[in-house]
C-alpha positions as CSV (number, residue, x, y, z in Angstrom):
1,M,-6.3,-0.2,-3.0
2,L,-4.9,-3.4,-4.5
3,K,-1.7,-5.1,-3.2
4,S,0.1,-4.1,-6.5
5,E,-0.9,-0.5,-5.7
6,L,0.4,-0.8,-2.3
7,I,3.8,-2.1,-3.5
8,A,4.0,0.6,-6.2
9,K,3.3,3.3,-3.5
10,I,5.9,1.9,-1.2
11,S,8.4,1.5,-4.1
12,G,7.8,5.2,-5.1
13,A,8.3,6.5,-1.5
14,N,11.6,4.4,-1.2
15,P,13.5,4.8,-4.5
16,H,16.5,3.1,-3.0
17,L,14.7,-0.2,-2.8
18,F,13.9,-2.4,-5.9
19,Q,10.3,-3.1,-6.6
20,R,10.8,-6.8,-6.4
21,D,12.3,-6.4,-2.9
22,V,9.4,-4.3,-1.7
23,E,7.0,-7.0,-3.2
24,R,8.9,-9.7,-1.4
25,I,8.7,-7.7,1.9
26,V,4.9,-7.1,1.5
27,N,4.3,-10.7,0.8
28,V,6.3,-11.8,3.8
29,V,4.4,-9.5,6.1
30,F,1.0,-10.7,4.8
31,D,2.2,-14.4,5.0
32,E,3.3,-13.9,8.5
33,I,-0.1,-12.4,9.5
34,V,-1.9,-15.3,7.9
35,D,0.5,-17.9,9.5
36,A,0.0,-16.4,13.0
37,L,-3.8,-16.4,12.5
38,A,-3.6,-20.0,11.4
39,R,-1.8,-20.9,14.7
40,G,-4.6,-19.1,16.6
41,Q,-2.4,-16.2,17.6
42,R,-3.4,-12.5,17.7
43,V,-1.7,-10.0,15.5
44,E,-1.7,-6.5,16.7
45,L,-0.4,-3.5,14.6
46,R,-0.4,-0.5,17.1
47,G,-2.5,2.3,15.8
48,F,-3.9,0.2,13.0
49,G,-5.8,-2.6,14.6
50,A,-5.7,-6.2,15.7
51,F,-6.4,-9.4,13.8
52,T,-7.9,-12.4,15.7
53,V,-9.6,-15.6,15.0
54,K,-13.1,-16.3,16.2
55,H,-14.9,-19.7,16.5
56,R,-18.3,-20.1,15.1
57,G,-20.0,-23.1,16.5
58,A,-22.1,-25.5,14.3
59,R,-25.6,-24.5,13.8
60,T,-28.7,-25.2,11.7
61,G,-29.2,-22.8,8.8
62,R,-31.7,-22.5,6.0
63,N,-31.1,-22.6,2.3
64,P,-32.5,-19.2,1.1
65,R,-33.6,-20.5,-2.3
66,T,-35.6,-23.6,-1.0
67,G,-36.2,-22.8,2.7
68,A,-34.8,-26.3,3.5
69,T,-32.9,-26.6,6.7
70,V,-29.2,-27.4,6.4
71,S,-26.4,-28.2,8.8
72,V,-23.7,-25.6,9.0
73,D,-20.4,-27.0,10.5
74,Q,-18.3,-25.1,12.9
75,K,-15.6,-22.8,11.6
76,F,-13.0,-20.3,12.4
77,V,-13.2,-16.9,10.9
78,P,-10.8,-14.0,10.8
79,F,-11.8,-10.8,12.8
80,F,-10.3,-7.3,12.5
81,K,-10.8,-4.7,15.2
82,T,-9.7,-1.2,14.2
83,G,-7.2,0.6,16.5
84,K,-8.0,3.9,18.3
85,E,-5.6,5.9,15.9
86,L,-7.2,4.5,12.7
87,R,-10.7,5.1,14.0
88,E,-9.8,8.7,14.9
89,R,-8.2,9.4,11.4
90,L,-11.3,8.0,9.8
91,N,-13.7,9.9,11.8
92,D,-12.2,13.1,12.9
93,R,-9.8,14.1,10.2
94,A,-11.4,12.7,7.0
95,P,-10.5,15.0,4.2
96,A,-13.4,16.6,2.5
97,S,-12.5,15.2,-1.0
98,T,-12.4,11.6,0.4
99,A,-15.7,12.0,2.2
100,A,-17.3,13.4,-1.0
101,A,-15.9,10.6,-3.2
102,S,-17.1,7.9,-0.7
103,K,-20.7,9.1,-0.9
104,G,-20.9,7.8,-4.5
105,K,-19.8,4.3,-3.6
106,A,-22.1,1.7,-2.3
107,K,-19.3,-0.2,-0.6
108,G,-15.7,0.5,0.3
109,G,-12.7,0.0,-1.9
110,R,-10.6,-3.1,-2.3
111,V,-7.5,-4.0,-0.3
């Protein structure tokens, strides 16, 4: 699902809201999540999951094309851990049509 599709779906479910207002709300929510992660804070959405930032230390890697060793700097990467409710919905109550459709895809859909 694309962000524009999410906005359209929320707008459709809430006809009393203007689409531009829904778009603004979605952007503010995403911006707040990103800002909290940038500050090193944890963002938890009960039933959905938790976003955290993990530190990856500096290391020596290899260039896959040439095989030469390269220095990889330390970095911080976002990490998402699914919540119990989301895991249960994906594994226990997945509709047959969704399961059949996902067999044809090599990777998951866009968000």
